[in-house]
Backbone as JSON Lines, residues from 0, in Angstrom:
{"i":0,"aa":"M","n":[95.5,-38.92,-76.86],"ca":[95.32,-38.23,-77.88],"c":[96.2,-37.09,-78.16]}
{"i":1,"aa":"I","n":[96.56,-36.11,-77.24],"ca":[97.21,-35.15,-77.12],"c":[98.62,-35.46,-77.73]}
{"i":2,"aa":"L","n":[99.11,-36.41,-77.05],"ca":[100.51,-36.99,-77.54],"c":[100.6,-37.34,-78.97]}
{"i":3,"aa":"L","n":[99.57,-37.9,-79.68],"ca":[99.65,-38.39,-80.83],"c":[99.67,-37.19,-81.88]}
{"i":4,"aa":"F","n":[98.73,-36.1,-81.48],"ca":[99.0,-34.92,-82.53],"c":[100.17,-34.05,-82.23]}
{"i":5,"aa":"L","n":[100.45,-34.07,-80.96],"ca":[101.65,-33.16,-80.38],"c":[102.91,-33.62,-81.09]}
{"i":6,"aa":"S","n":[103.08,-35.03,-81.08],"ca":[104.21,-35.4,-81.83],"c":[104.17,-35.35,-83.24]}
{"i":7,"aa":"A","n":[103.13,-35.71,-83.61],"ca":[102.95,-35.39,-85.23],"c":[103.28,-34.1,-85.61]}
{"i":8,"aa":"Y","n":[102.58,-33.19,-85.24],"ca":[102.79,-31.7,-85.44],"c":[104.16,-31.18,-85.15]}
{"i":9,"aa":"T","n":[104.82,-31.64,-84.14],"ca":[105.98,-31.36,-83.85],"c":[106.93,-31.83,-84.97]}
{"i":10,"aa":"S","n":[106.79,-33.13,-85.14],"ca":[107.96,-33.75,-86.25],"c":[107.72,-33.03,-87.56]}
{"i":11,"aa":"I","n":[106.6,-32.49,-87.87],"ca":[106.34,-32.0,-89.14],"c":[107.14,-30.37,-89.03]}
{"i":12,"aa":"W","n":[107.03,-29.69,-87.94],"ca":[107.81,-28.47,-88.09],"c":[109.13,-28.48,-87.77]}
{"i":13,"aa":"L","n":[109.59,-29.57,-86.92],"ca":[110.98,-29.7,-86.86],"c":[111.69,-30.1,-87.99]}
{"i":14,"aa":"T","n":[110.94,-30.82,-88.75],"ca":[111.61,-31.08,-90.31],"c":[111.62,-29.94,-91.1]}
{"i":15,"aa":"V","n":[110.67,-29.11,-90.89],"ca":[110.65,-27.9,-91.76],"c":[111.93,-26.98,-91.21]}
{"i":16,"aa":"S","n":[111.94,-26.87,-89.95],"ca":[113.02,-26.1,-89.26],"c":[114.49,-26.55,-89.77]}
{"i":17,"aa":"F","n":[114.58,-27.85,-89.61],"ca":[115.88,-28.36,-89.97],"c":[116.46,-28.2,-91.61]}
{"i":18,"aa":"T","n":[115.08,-28.06,-92.31],"ca":[115.29,-27.9,-93.81],"c":[115.62,-26.45,-93.82]}
{"i":19,"aa":"V","n":[115.14,-25.52,-93.28],"ca":[115.56,-24.1,-93.53],"c":[117.05,-23.86,-93.13]}
{"i":20,"aa":"E","n":[117.33,-24.85,-91.84],"ca":[118.65,-24.54,-91.43],"c":[119.73,-25.08,-92.47]}
{"i":21,"aa":"R","n":[119.28,-26.2,-93.04],"ca":[120.21,-26.93,-94.09],"c":[120.45,-25.97,-95.26]}
{"i":22,"aa":"Y","n":[119.23,-25.38,-95.73],"ca":[119.26,-24.13,-96.84],"c":[120.32,-23.39,-96.47]}
{"i":23,"aa":"I","n":[120.19,-22.52,-95.4],"ca":[120.91,-21.56,-94.88],"c":[122.52,-22.0,-95.04]}
{"i":24,"aa":"A","n":[122.67,-23.14,-94.37],"ca":[124.16,-23.57,-94.15],"c":[124.48,-23.86,-95.81]}
{"i":25,"aa":"V","n":[123.93,-24.5,-96.64],"ca":[124.44,-24.84,-98.03],"c":[124.5,-23.64,-98.95]}
{"i":26,"aa":"C","n":[123.25,-22.82,-99.11],"ca":[123.23,-21.68,-99.93],"c":[123.63,-20.39,-99.52]}
{"i":27,"aa":"H","n":[123.75,-20.23,-98.18],"ca":[124.46,-18.97,-97.59],"c":[125.35,-19.44,-96.74]}
{"i":28,"aa":"P","n":[126.34,-20.08,-96.91],"ca":[127.44,-20.77,-95.98],"c":[128.13,-19.54,-94.99]}
{"i":29,"aa":"M","n":[128.48,-18.54,-95.44],"ca":[128.93,-17.38,-94.92],"c":[127.83,-16.73,-93.73]}
{"i":30,"aa":"R","n":[126.81,-16.42,-93.98],"ca":[125.69,-16.07,-93.24],"c":[125.37,-17.28,-92.3]}
{"i":31,"aa":"G","n":[125.34,-18.53,-92.77],"ca":[125.06,-19.61,-91.95],"c":[125.92,-19.87,-90.72]}
{"i":32,"aa":"R","n":[126.98,-19.3,-90.79],"ca":[128.05,-19.39,-89.57],"c":[127.36,-18.66,-88.41]}
{"i":33,"aa":"L","n":[126.79,-17.48,-88.77],"ca":[126.27,-16.48,-87.76],"c":[124.8,-16.72,-87.47]}
{"i":34,"aa":"I","n":[124.08,-17.37,-88.43],"ca":[122.75,-17.53,-88.03],"c":[122.31,-18.84,-87.47]}
{"i":35,"aa":"C","n":[123.28,-19.96,-88.0],"ca":[122.84,-21.31,-87.57],"c":[123.8,-21.58,-86.29]}
{"i":36,"aa":"T","n":[123.42,-21.15,-85.18],"ca":[123.92,-21.41,-83.99],"c":[123.36,-22.56,-83.19]}
{"i":37,"aa":"E","n":[124.01,-23.28,-82.23],"ca":[123.6,-24.19,-81.31],"c":[122.62,-23.6,-80.54]}
{"i":38,"aa":"S","n":[122.69,-22.53,-79.81],"ca":[121.67,-21.66,-79.09],"c":[120.21,-21.4,-79.74]}
{"i":39,"aa":"R","n":[120.54,-20.88,-80.95],"ca":[119.47,-20.48,-81.9],"c":[118.68,-21.82,-82.28]}
{"i":40,"aa":"A","n":[119.28,-22.93,-82.41],"ca":[118.76,-24.2,-82.84],"c":[117.92,-24.55,-81.72]}
{"i":41,"aa":"K","n":[118.4,-24.64,-80.44],"ca":[117.79,-24.96,-79.25],"c":[116.65,-23.93,-79.05]}
{"i":42,"aa":"K","n":[116.5,-22.91,-79.42],"ca":[115.45,-22.0,-79.24],"c":[114.5,-22.2,-79.91]}
{"i":43,"aa":"V","n":[114.69,-22.54,-81.32],"ca":[113.68,-22.79,-82.41],"c":[113.04,-24.19,-81.97]}
{"i":44,"aa":"I","n":[113.56,-25.22,-81.36],"ca":[113.2,-26.52,-81.18],"c":[112.09,-26.35,-79.98]}
{"i":45,"aa":"V","n":[112.5,-25.47,-79.0],"ca":[111.82,-24.95,-77.8],"c":[110.21,-24.25,-78.4]}
{"i":46,"aa":"L","n":[110.49,-23.25,-79.22],"ca":[109.23,-22.64,-79.94],"c":[108.45,-23.66,-80.59]}
{"i":47,"aa":"V","n":[109.15,-24.43,-81.43],"ca":[108.3,-25.63,-82.23],"c":[107.53,-26.3,-81.09]}
{"i":48,"aa":"Y","n":[108.15,-26.67,-79.92],"ca":[107.28,-27.66,-78.88],"c":[106.37,-26.81,-78.49]}
{"i":49,"aa":"I","n":[106.58,-25.56,-77.9],"ca":[105.58,-24.8,-77.55],"c":[104.46,-24.35,-78.39]}
{"i":50,"aa":"F","n":[104.62,-24.02,-79.42],"ca":[103.49,-23.85,-80.68],"c":[102.91,-25.03,-80.88]}
{"i":51,"aa":"C","n":[103.37,-26.12,-80.84],"ca":[102.4,-27.25,-81.24],"c":[101.76,-27.73,-80.03]}
{"i":52,"aa":"F","n":[102.15,-27.52,-78.79],"ca":[101.65,-27.94,-77.5],"c":[100.22,-27.01,-77.35]}
{"i":53,"aa":"V","n":[100.51,-25.82,-77.62],"ca":[99.45,-24.71,-77.76],"c":[98.4,-25.19,-78.74]}
{"i":54,"aa":"T","n":[98.73,-25.31,-79.98],"ca":[97.76,-25.8,-80.9],"c":[96.99,-27.18,-80.56]}
{"i":55,"aa":"T","n":[97.71,-27.8,-79.75],"ca":[96.72,-29.07,-79.64],"c":[96.3,-29.24,-78.29]}
{"i":56,"aa":"V","n":[96.32,-28.13,-77.34],"ca":[95.91,-28.22,-76.11],"c":[94.21,-28.56,-76.03]}
{"i":57,"aa":"T","n":[93.57,-28.3,-77.03],"ca":[92.34,-28.47,-76.85],"c":[91.74,-29.79,-77.13]}
{"i":58,"aa":"T","n":[92.52,-30.56,-77.89],"ca":[92.3,-31.76,-78.26],"c":[91.67,-32.76,-77.2]}
{"i":59,"aa":"P","n":[92.28,-32.71,-75.9],"ca":[91.75,-33.52,-74.76],"c":[90.38,-33.33,-74.42]}
{"i":60,"aa":"F","n":[89.7,-32.03,-74.82],"ca":[88.5,-31.52,-74.4],"c":[87.48,-32.1,-75.43]}
{"i":61,"aa":"E","n":[87.81,-32.57,-76.67],"ca":[86.8,-32.86,-77.58],"c":[86.35,-34.16,-77.34]}
{"i":62,"aa":"H","n":[86.7,-35.04,-76.2],"ca":[86.29,-36.51,-76.01],"c":[86.12,-36.8,-74.45]}
{"i":63,"aa":"E","n":[85.16,-37.6,-74.2],"ca":[85.16,-38.0,-73.01],"c":[84.85,-39.59,-72.82]}
{"i":64,"aa":"A","n":[85.32,-40.11,-71.92],"ca":[85.44,-41.57,-71.77],"c":[84.5,-41.88,-70.66]}
{"i":65,"aa":"T","n":[83.55,-42.75,-70.81],"ca":[82.83,-43.42,-69.74],"c":[83.27,-44.39,-69.18]}
{"i":66,"aa":"V","n":[83.68,-44.47,-67.96],"ca":[84.44,-45.46,-67.22],"c":[83.63,-46.06,-66.19]}
{"i":67,"aa":"I","n":[83.66,-47.23,-66.17],"ca":[82.89,-48.09,-65.09],"c":[83.88,-49.25,-64.21]}
{"i":68,"aa":"Q","n":[83.81,-49.12,-63.12],"ca":[84.58,-50.09,-62.4],"c":[83.98,-51.26,-62.13]}
{"i":69,"aa":"D","n":[84.54,-52.59,-62.55],"ca":[83.8,-53.78,-62.18],"c":[84.03,-54.21,-60.75]}
{"i":70,"aa":"P","n":[83.14,-54.4,-60.09],"ca":[83.27,-54.65,-58.61],"c":[83.46,-55.98,-58.48]}
{"i":71,"aa":"K","n":[83.64,-56.86,-59.33],"ca":[83.95,-58.32,-59.13],"c":[85.56,-58.32,-58.86]}
{"i":72,"aa":"D","n":[86.25,-57.8,-59.91],"ca":[87.56,-57.72,-59.75],"c":[88.38,-56.39,-59.59]}
{"i":73,"aa":"N","n":[87.6,-55.49,-59.4],"ca":[88.01,-54.19,-59.19],"c":[88.93,-53.55,-60.69]}
{"i":74,"aa":"S","n":[88.52,-54.1,-61.74],"ca":[89.14,-53.52,-62.95],"c":[88.24,-52.39,-63.37]}
{"i":75,"aa":"T","n":[89.09,-51.73,-64.24],"ca":[88.51,-50.41,-64.78],"c":[88.07,-50.68,-66.17]}
{"i":76,"aa":"L","n":[86.96,-50.56,-66.57],"ca":[86.37,-50.84,-68.15],"c":[86.11,-49.37,-68.53]}
{"i":77,"aa":"V","n":[86.43,-49.22,-70.06],"ca":[86.04,-47.91,-70.61],"c":[84.95,-48.43,-71.44]}
{"i":78,"aa":"T","n":[83.7,-48.0,-71.05],"ca":[82.71,-48.52,-71.88],"c":[82.23,-47.77,-73.37]}
{"i":79,"aa":"C","n":[82.54,-46.32,-73.34],"ca":[82.45,-45.68,-74.59],"c":[83.25,-44.38,-74.53]}
{"i":80,"aa":"V","n":[83.66,-43.91,-75.69],"ca":[84.04,-42.69,-75.87],"c":[83.13,-41.77,-76.65]}
{"i":81,"aa":"N","n":[82.82,-40.52,-76.07],"ca":[81.86,-39.73,-76.66],"c":[82.52,-38.32,-77.13]}
{"i":82,"aa":"S","n":[81.72,-37.75,-77.91],"ca":[82.24,-36.36,-78.36],"c":[81.68,-35.36,-77.14]}
{"i":83,"aa":"T","n":[82.45,-34.36,-76.92],"ca":[81.83,-33.29,-76.14],"c":[81.13,-32.33,-76.97]}
{"i":84,"aa":"E","n":[80.54,-31.36,-76.29],"ca":[79.82,-30.34,-76.97],"c":[80.9,-29.38,-77.88]}
{"i":85,"aa":"M","n":[82.0,-29.42,-77.25],"ca":[83.08,-28.51,-78.17],"c":[83.24,-29.28,-79.36]}
{"i":86,"aa":"A","n":[83.41,-30.52,-79.23],"ca":[83.76,-31.32,-80.72],"c":[82.69,-31.45,-81.83]}
{"i":87,"aa":"L","n":[81.46,-31.18,-81.03],"ca":[80.23,-31.26,-81.82],"c":[79.81,-29.84,-82.58]}
{"i":88,"aa":"N","n":[80.56,-28.8,-81.59],"ca":[80.45,-27.36,-82.21],"c":[80.64,-27.01,-83.72]}
{"i":89,"aa":"N","n":[80.11,-26.78,-84.5],"ca":[80.49,-26.74,-85.88],"c":[81.39,-25.54,-86.25]}
{"i":90,"aa":"T","n":[81.26,-24.57,-85.49],"ca":[82.08,-23.33,-85.79],"c":[83.62,-23.88,-85.24]}
{"i":91,"aa":"Y","n":[83.71,-24.57,-84.18],"ca":[84.97,-24.9,-83.53],"c":[85.59,-25.94,-84.6]}
{"i":92,"aa":"R","n":[84.69,-26.92,-84.92],"ca":[85.18,-27.95,-85.91],"c":[85.82,-27.35,-87.07]}
{"i":93,"aa":"T","n":[84.98,-26.55,-87.81],"ca":[85.46,-25.92,-89.07],"c":[86.65,-24.99,-88.84]}
{"i":94,"aa":"V","n":[86.65,-24.32,-87.75],"ca":[88.1,-23.43,-87.56],"c":[89.2,-24.3,-87.22]}
{"i":95,"aa":"F","n":[89.08,-25.04,-86.29],"ca":[90.08,-26.09,-86.14],"c":[90.64,-26.84,-87.27]}
{"i":96,"aa":"Y","n":[89.82,-27.31,-88.03],"ca":[90.09,-28.09,-89.14],"c":[90.86,-27.32,-89.97]}
{"i":97,"aa":"W","n":[90.32,-26.34,-90.65],"ca":[91.22,-25.27,-91.39],"c":[92.44,-24.78,-90.88]}
{"i":98,"aa":"F","n":[92.38,-24.55,-89.82],"ca":[93.62,-24.1,-88.97],"c":[94.63,-25.27,-88.99]}
{"i":99,"aa":"T","n":[94.4,-26.19,-88.45],"ca":[95.5,-27.38,-88.53],"c":[95.67,-27.88,-90.19]}
{"i":100,"aa":"T","n":[94.93,-27.94,-90.88],"ca":[94.99,-28.3,-92.28],"c":[96.41,-27.13,-93.02]}
{"i":101,"aa":"I","n":[95.77,-26.05,-92.94],"ca":[96.72,-24.93,-93.43],"c":[98.16,-25.04,-92.75]}
{"i":102,"aa":"T","n":[98.2,-25.15,-91.34],"ca":[99.28,-24.82,-90.3],"c":[100.36,-26.09,-90.71]}
{"i":103,"aa":"F","n":[99.59,-27.28,-90.51],"ca":[100.47,-28.53,-90.48],"c":[100.35,-29.32,-91.63]}
{"i":104,"aa":"V","n":[99.53,-28.91,-92.72],"ca":[99.71,-29.57,-94.21],"c":[100.49,-28.6,-95.18]}
{"i":105,"aa":"F","n":[99.65,-27.68,-95.33],"ca":[100.01,-26.8,-96.84],"c":[100.92,-26.02,-96.55]}
{"i":106,"aa":"V","n":[101.25,-25.39,-95.42],"ca":[102.36,-24.35,-95.51],"c":[103.49,-25.21,-95.17]}
{"i":107,"aa":"P","n":[103.61,-26.28,-94.43],"ca":[104.97,-27.08,-94.17],"c":[105.3,-27.69,-95.84]}
{"i":108,"aa":"L","n":[104.23,-28.16,-96.28],"ca":[104.68,-28.82,-97.78],"c":[105.15,-27.88,-98.7]}
{"i":109,"aa":"I","n":[104.57,-26.59,-98.65],"ca":[104.86,-25.53,-99.48],"c":[106.35,-25.21,-99.1]}
{"i":110,"aa":"L","n":[106.61,-25.06,-97.78],"ca":[108.07,-24.6,-97.47],"c":[109.04,-25.51,-97.89]}
{"i":111,"aa":"L","n":[108.68,-26.87,-97.48],"ca":[109.76,-27.94,-97.8],"c":[110.02,-28.27,-99.32]}
{"i":112,"aa":"G","n":[109.15,-27.77,-100.29],"ca":[109.17,-27.95,-101.52],"c":[110.01,-26.77,-101.97]}
{"i":113,"aa":"I","n":[109.84,-25.72,-101.5],"ca":[110.65,-24.54,-101.93],"c":[112.13,-24.61,-101.43]}
{"i":114,"aa":"F","n":[112.32,-24.75,-100.25],"ca":[113.64,-25.04,-99.74],"c":[114.42,-26.02,-100.38]}
{"i":115,"aa":"N","n":[113.63,-27.18,-100.62],"ca":[114.57,-28.43,-101.02],"c":[114.78,-28.41,-102.61]}
{"i":116,"aa":"S","n":[113.71,-27.52,-103.35],"ca":[113.97,-27.11,-104.78],"c":[115.14,-26.32,-104.71]}
{"i":117,"aa":"F","n":[115.32,-25.17,-103.81],"ca":[116.63,-24.53,-103.78],"c":[117.73,-25.28,-103.42]}
{"i":118,"aa":"L","n":[117.63,-26.01,-102.76],"ca":[118.94,-26.96,-102.49],"c":[119.32,-27.78,-103.63]}
{"i":119,"aa":"I","n":[118.46,-28.6,-104.18],"ca":[118.61,-29.14,-105.39],"c":[119.14,-28.3,-106.48]}
{"i":120,"aa":"H","n":[118.68,-27.22,-106.86],"ca":[119.22,-26.29,-107.62],"c":[120.81,-25.8,-107.33]}
{"i":121,"aa":"V","n":[120.94,-25.8,-106.19],"ca":[122.28,-25.35,-105.57],"c":[123.4,-26.37,-105.92]}
{"i":122,"aa":"V","n":[123.03,-27.62,-105.3],"ca":[123.68,-28.87,-105.6],"c":[124.13,-29.14,-106.72]}
{"i":123,"aa":"R","n":[123.2,-28.86,-107.79],"ca":[123.25,-29.22,-109.22],"c":[124.28,-28.27,-109.96]}
{"i":124,"aa":"K","n":[124.23,-27.01,-109.57],"ca":[124.84,-26.08,-110.12],"c":[126.18,-26.38,-109.63]}
{"i":125,"aa":"S","n":[126.49,-26.46,-108.38],"ca":[128.04,-26.79,-107.83],"c":[128.44,-28.04,-108.61]}
{"i":126,"aa":"Q","n":[127.62,-29.14,-108.68],"ca":[128.35,-30.16,-109.5],"c":[128.66,-30.03,-110.95]}
{"i":127,"aa":"Q","n":[127.9,-29.12,-111.69],"ca":[128.12,-28.74,-113.02],"c":[129.65,-27.97,-113.17]}
{"i":128,"aa":"Q","n":[129.61,-27.16,-112.02],"ca":[130.66,-26.09,-111.91],"c":[131.92,-26.88,-111.54]}
{"i":129,"aa":"R","n":[131.76,-27.97,-110.78],"ca":[132.92,-28.73,-110.46],"c":[133.28,-29.72,-111.66]}
{"i":130,"aa":"C","n":[132.42,-30.3,-112.32],"ca":[132.61,-30.89,-113.56],"c":[133.4,-30.19,-114.55]}
{"i":131,"aa":"R","n":[132.86,-28.86,-114.91],"ca":[133.73,-28.09,-115.63],"c":[135.27,-28.02,-115.18]}
{"i":132,"aa":"M","n":[135.35,-27.95,-114.03],"ca":[136.8,-27.53,-113.63],"c":[137.64,-28.76,-113.54]}
{"i":133,"aa":"T","n":[137.02,-29.69,-113.54],"ca":[137.91,-31.29,-113.52],"c":[137.65,-31.86,-114.7]}
{"i":134,"aa":"K","n":[138.79,-32.86,-115.11],"ca":[138.56,-33.56,-116.18],"c":[138.19,-35.06,-115.74]}
{"i":135,"aa":"V","n":[138.17,-35.09,-114.45],"ca":[137.57,-36.63,-114.03],"c":[136.25,-36.58,-114.15]}
{"i":136,"aa":"C","n":[135.41,-35.58,-114.18],"ca":[133.96,-35.64,-114.12],"c":[133.9,-35.96,-115.97]}
{"i":137,"aa":"R","n":[134.89,-35.24,-116.61],"ca":[134.45,-35.33,-118.12],"c":[134.63,-36.92,-118.42]}
{"i":138,"aa":"L","n":[135.56,-37.6,-117.84],"ca":[135.78,-39.19,-118.03],"c":[134.57,-39.71,-117.5]}
{"i":139,"aa":"R","n":[133.79,-39.43,-116.36],"ca":[132.82,-40.19,-115.86],"c":[131.64,-39.87,-116.71]}
{"i":140,"aa":"E","n":[131.46,-38.58,-117.28],"ca":[130.29,-38.45,-118.22],"c":[130.44,-39.44,-119.38]}
{"i":141,"aa":"V","n":[131.45,-39.38,-120.12],"ca":[131.81,-40.26,-121.1],"c":[131.25,-41.63,-121.03]}
{"i":142,"aa":"F","n":[131.85,-42.24,-119.71],"ca":[131.49,-43.46,-119.26],"c":[130.04,-43.65,-119.0]}
{"i":143,"aa":"L","n":[129.31,-42.82,-118.38],"ca":[127.95,-42.92,-118.15],"c":[127.11,-42.67,-119.57]}
{"i":144,"aa":"E","n":[127.57,-42.09,-120.46],"ca":[126.89,-42.04,-121.73],"c":[127.09,-43.39,-122.57]}
{"i":145,"aa":"M","n":[128.19,-43.99,-122.22],"ca":[128.43,-45.48,-123.09],"c":[127.42,-46.28,-122.53]}
{"i":146,"aa":"W","n":[126.94,-46.24,-121.22],"ca":[126.01,-47.03,-120.61],"c":[124.58,-46.77,-120.77]}
{"i":147,"aa":"I","n":[124.34,-45.58,-121.06],"ca":[122.93,-45.11,-121.29],"c":[122.44,-44.96,-122.7]}
């Protein structure tokens, strides 16, 4: 179970960190050469993995499995999975739920929305400037207007 949450949370924050790096590279290209280095990217990736591991480390302690060994063929059977006292603790559940919801849903969603909207704005502005500077775009615009 920990691998499930660890991989999900890590993928969320790696996506956010790559989006921030892309934003820096596109919107601030001069600073991007200084900020977006390979060693810094490796550090961010390691920090994301550590952060996500630390936040999911309690997950295995929320459930316990009852395991019985079959004496006939020596096979292992899991009869049931029960919640532990920690998982049933209302304070733990409330705090953990809100922490994970804010940390792994709301904050990444807001950051992705903000940085991608900045990127879209810069790309559109760049395309408009390029169109004003070249006549090829004018011909393309006329062609598209005829079809629309």
